[in-house]
N, C-alpha and C positions, 0 to 999 in steps of 0.2 A: 131127492131134489126138492120135492114139494115141501118137506119139513124145513129145509133151508130157506125156501122162499117165504114160508109162513113166519119163520124167525125174523127174516129181514123186514117183512111187513109189520110185524109187531114192533120192531125197533123204529121203523119209520113213523108208526102211529104214536109211539111214546114221544119221540122228538117233536112231532107235530103238536101233540096235546100240550106239552110243556111250553112250546113256543106261543101258543094261543093263551095259555094261562099267564104268561109273563107280559103279554102285550097290552099294557094299560098305562094311563097317564100317571106320571110320578107326582109325589106330594108337592113338589115345587111348582108344578103347573097350576094346582089349585091355590097355592099360597100367594101367588103373584096378585091375583084379583083381591084377595082378602087384605093383603098389606096395603094396597092402593086405597081401599075403602076405609080402613082403620086410620091411616095417616091423613086422609082427607077429613077425618072427624065424623064420618057417616057411620056411627056405631050401630044404628038400627039395620042398615044394609049389611054391615059386617056380620051382625048376629044372624041375619037371614041366610047369608052365604054359608056360615058355619052349620046352621041347622040343615040346610039343603044337602051339604056334603055328608053330614052324619046320617041322614035318612037313606042315602045311597049305600051306606055301609062301607066297610073296607078296613084295612089294617092300620089306618091312620086316625082311628076314632079318638084315641087318648090324646094325641097331640092337638086334635081339633078341640078337645075339651080344655086343653091348656090355653088355646087361643080364646075360647069362650070366657075363661076366667079373667083374661085381660080386658075383654070387652065389658064384662060385668063390673070389674073393679073401676074402670074409667067411667062407667055409666053411673057410678054412685051407689053400687050394690055390693059393698065389701063382704057382707055375710054370705051372700050367694056365691061370690068368688071364692071365699074360704071353703065352702062346702064342695064346690067343683074341684078345687085343688086337692082337698083331702081324698076325694074319690080317685083322682089320677095318681096321687102318691101311693095309695094302697094297691092300685093296679100295677104300677111300676114295680113295687116291691115284690108282688106275686110273679111278674114276668121275668124277674131276675133269675128265677129257677130255670135251669136248662131243660129243654124238651128235645129228646132224641128225634122224635118225628119231625119237628120243625127244622132241626139241624139237617136232616137228610133231605127234606124238601128244599131247603135253602141251597144245598149243594146242587140239586137238580134244576133249580130255577134261579133265584137270587135272594138277597137278604130281606127283601120286602115280604117274604113268606114267614119271617120270624116275628113274633109278637114284639112290638117296640117297647123297650123298657127305659127309654130315655138315654141321651148322652149323659156322661157323668156330671157335667156342669149343669145340665137341666135338672137332674135329680136334686142337686144341692140348692139351686136357685128356686126350685119349687117350694122348698121349705122356707126359704127367705121370703118369698111372696106370701106364704101362709102367715108368717109373722107380720108383714106389713098390712095385709088384709085384716088381720085380727086387731091390729092397732087402731084401724079406722072404725072398728066395732067396739066391743067392750074391753078389749085389751087383756082379757083374762088369761089367754093362752100364748100371748106373744113371746114371753120370756122362754117358755117351754119350746116353742117353735125355733127360737134362736139357738137353743141348745141342740135341737135336732140338726140344724145346719152343720154344726161342728161334728156331731156324732156321725152323720152320713158321710162327711168327708173322710173321717177316719176309717169307716167301713170300706169305702171305695178303694182307698189307697192300700189297705191291708189285703184286700181281695185281688190286687193287681199282679201278684206273683204268678209266674208261669212254672212249668215243670222243670225249667232250668234255673229257677231261683231269680230270674230277672224280673224287674218291675218298673216299667216306664212311668207308672203313675206316682212314683216317689218324687218326680219333678213337678207335680201339679202345684200351681199357685193356689193358696188357700183363700177362701171367701171369708172376708172379715165382717160382713154385714150381720151375720147371726150373732157373733160375739158383741157387736156394737149395740144391737137392739137389746140383747140380754143385759148388757151393762147399763143402758139407759133405764130399763124397767126396774132393775134392782136398786139403782141409785135413787129412784123416786120414792123408795120405801124408807129412806134416811136410816138404813141399817145395813148390816152385812157388807160393809165397805171392802172387806177382804175379797169377797166374790166380785164386787165391782172392779177392784184393782186387777184381778186376774183377767176379767173380760177385756178391759182397756189394754192390758199388756198384750193380749192376743192381737188386738187391732193394730197396735204399734208394730208388732213383729210381722204380721201377715200383710199389712198395707202401710209400709214405712213412708210412702209418699203422701199419705193422708195427713195434711197439715195439722188439724186440730187434735190428732191422736195424743201427742205428748201432753198438751194442756188438759185433756180429759183424764189421762193417767195421773197427773199431778193433783188434780182436783179430788180424785177418788182417794189418793193417798192422804190428802188433808182431811178427808171425811166431811166434805161440804157439798150439798146439792145446789143451793142457790142462796142469795142474800135474803134476809128477812123482808117479807112483803113482795117477793118476786117468785115467779115460776119460770119454767123452761118451755120453749117452743122448738120442736124438731121439725124442720122442713125437709121432707124427702122428695126428690124429683127423679123421674124416669126420663133420661135425656138421650135424644138421638134415636136413629133407627138401628135396631140390633142386627146380629148375625143371622144368617140362614144357610141352608145347604143347596147346592146345585150339583148336577151330574158333570163329571169330568172324565176325560180319557187318559189312562195311564200309559203314555206312549212308550217309555222304555220297556215296560213289562210286555206290552203288545209286540214290540219288535223282537224281544228275546223269545217269546213264544213262537213267533213266525219263523225265526231261524231254527228253533228246536224242532218244530213239526216238519220243516222241510228236510232237515237232516234225517229224522226218523223215517219219514216217508220214503227216502231213498235207500235206507239200510234195512228197514223192517219188511216183513212179508206183506203187510197191508199199509195203505196210505192213511194219513190222518187228515181230518177236515182242515183246510188251510185257515190260518188266522187272518181273517179279513176284518171282523168286528173288533174294535179295540176293547181292552179291559176297562170296564167302567167302575168308577169309584165316586163316592160323595166328596164334595169339596166345601169347606166352610168359607163363606163369602162375607166380608166386612163392608158395611155401607160407608159412603163418603158423606160425613155429616158436617153441616155448617155450624150447628149449635155446639157450644162447648160447655156452657154452664147456665145457671139461672140466677140473676141478680135479685136480691130480696130487700125490700124496704119496709119500714114500719112507720105508719102515719106520714108517708111521703119522704122519710129520711132513709137514705141508703144505709144498710146494715151489714152488707157482705154478699157473698155468692156461695151457692152450694158447691161442695167439693166431692170428688169421686171417692166413694167407699168400696165400690165394686165395678171394675171395668169388664163388662160382660163380653164385649167383642174380643178383647185381649184374652180373656179366660177361655172362651170357646176355641179360638185359634191355637192357643198354647196347648190346651189339653188334647185337641184333635191331632196336632202335630206329634204329640208324645205317643199316641196309639196308632198313628197312621201305618206304620210298618205291619201291624197286625191286621188292619183293615185290608191293606193291599195283599198280604199273604193269603187271606181268606178268598179274595177275588181270584187270585192266580190258581189256588188249589181248586176252586170251583171250575175254572176253565179246563184244568188238567183232567178233572173227573169227567167232564163232558166229552172231552176228546177220547178218554179211555173207554167211556161207554160206547161210543160209536165204533171204536176199534174192536171192542168185544163182540159187537154185533157182526162186524165183518169177519171176525175170527170164527164165529159160530156158523156162519153160512158159507165160509171159505170163498169170499169174492175174489175176483181177479183184478189186478190193476188195469185201469182203462176200460173196464166193463161198464155197461149202463147201470147195473145195480150198484157198483162201487161209486159211480158218479152220483147216483140218487142219494146214497147214504152220506156222501160228502156234503151235498146240498142241504140235506136235512140237518147235518151237524152244524154247518155254518149258520143256518136259520136259528137253530137252537141257541148258539152262542150270541147271535145278534139280538135275541129277544131279552137279554139281560138288561136290567135297569138298576142304576145305583140307588141305594136307600137314602132318599133325600128327606125323609121324615124328620121334622124338627119343630121346636117351639119358635115360630117365626115372628111373633109379636113382642118378643123381649126387647127392652131398650138397649142402646149401646152402652150406657153407663147408668149406674144407680148412684145418686149423689145425695148429700145431706148437709144441712147447716143447723147448728145449735145456737139458739138465741136465748139469753136470759132477759126477761121482760117484767116490768111491774105488773102486779095483779090487776085484772080488768079487761075490757074489750079493746082490741087493737085491729086496725086495718092493715093487712099484709099485702104488699104489692109484689108480684112475680113478673120478671121480665127476662125473656131468653136473650142470651148474648153469644156472639161468636168471637173469633180472634180479634176482629177490629172494633168490637163494641156491640151495643144493643142491636137486636135483629127485628124488634117489633115493639108494640106498645106494652104498657104495664097492665097486668091482670089482677084485680083486687079480690080479696076475700077477707071476711071478718072472723076473728077467733077470740075466744075467751081464755084468759090465763088465770089460773088459780094459784094462790099462795102455796109455795112449796111443792107444786105438782107439775107433771109433764102434760103438754098438749102436743098432738102430732098432726102434721099436714102432709098430704101426698098429692102431687100433680104430675101429669104426663106431658112432656114437651118433645115430641119426635122431631120437631122443626121449629120455625118461628111462631107457629100457632099451637095453642094447647089442644089436646084431644080430650073430650069429655068434660068432667067436672073436677073442681078442686075438692079434695076430701079433707075433713078434719076429724079428729077423734070424738068430736061432739055431734057432727052432722055432715051431710054431703051438701055443699053449696054450689050453685051454678056460677059460671064465669060472669 
């Protein structure tokens, strides 16, 4: 009898330890404060918040570094942002390798115990932001980063097949931004127009609603970069507040488990812990943004508005919906494993229904299940949309005005910056407009200039 009680005690201790191990704040709790600071334009405070969370340690260190890269980029430090992004890219690539120990711990606790390798869209956009950060520096690696965007998408999709030959990732919308940057960079060499044409063709295929795509393709086919005495300005804008994750309860699955454990408890020799805590899963949340585009003027003359080359919110929602059945299946399997573990302890000690020990094990099992937290780690400072406008301008200095606009028209005043256009060459500009006010500095490929 003492052996049985010792086994029960060990089972209770195991459940209690795992409950304590899981009981911590989720990433979304930390992200809320950071997003408020970033969108308010307080980049110094946002940087301090990130550093404070990094010092505490945790499994969200790499996504915090992604947030840091956005702060660095918007603060006018594109080289530092590029270094940070490279570090996270390499970590994510390493974490894509499966760890049996982590998988076992995740079944006993939750997915927060697995090293975060990024959502698929984050892995791709990470390389896109590497390209944009490099453009604001020397631009020497931007074309290569653009190719990495396409290569990573291909790797992700090819790795999506399961043991039954099914692959939900075949439906993924492709990110055209990498091909767009690669095409722009190669076009500025005034050579290899076949490569340029292939890049623009990908943009047209992957982002058919991007209006300038056909004109870009026709220009490449004609083998012309710009008119004599002119150069090209690419205005990139990060528009709106992007997607993030929050915890949600999967009610149908919780109800199904409740029915199942009640049936088994009536028919089996031992009871199962009742399903009181809902099955928890992450949910992608899209922000309600007023801003739709950024109007661009040159010397006070309106010249157009930036257009969406990558809809980040749509991308995140669509890709997550494709893999959601797998996410849910993992959560349900975890719950079944936990119920099975408690049942095994009852079997080992041969508890009787209605006994104090049986009740104690049920309570421990319920607490163990309730301790689960959905994995809400994510790159929370992404924009809702990445947009671009290509302008062919005479060589020389120009004052560029940027004004955010919504459905009904302009949302605020114009924000000026000065750029130099060189004959036959490209110049690049990057600005962040999460709302009617810009965050940080406007960046150009020559320098970082204040608003």
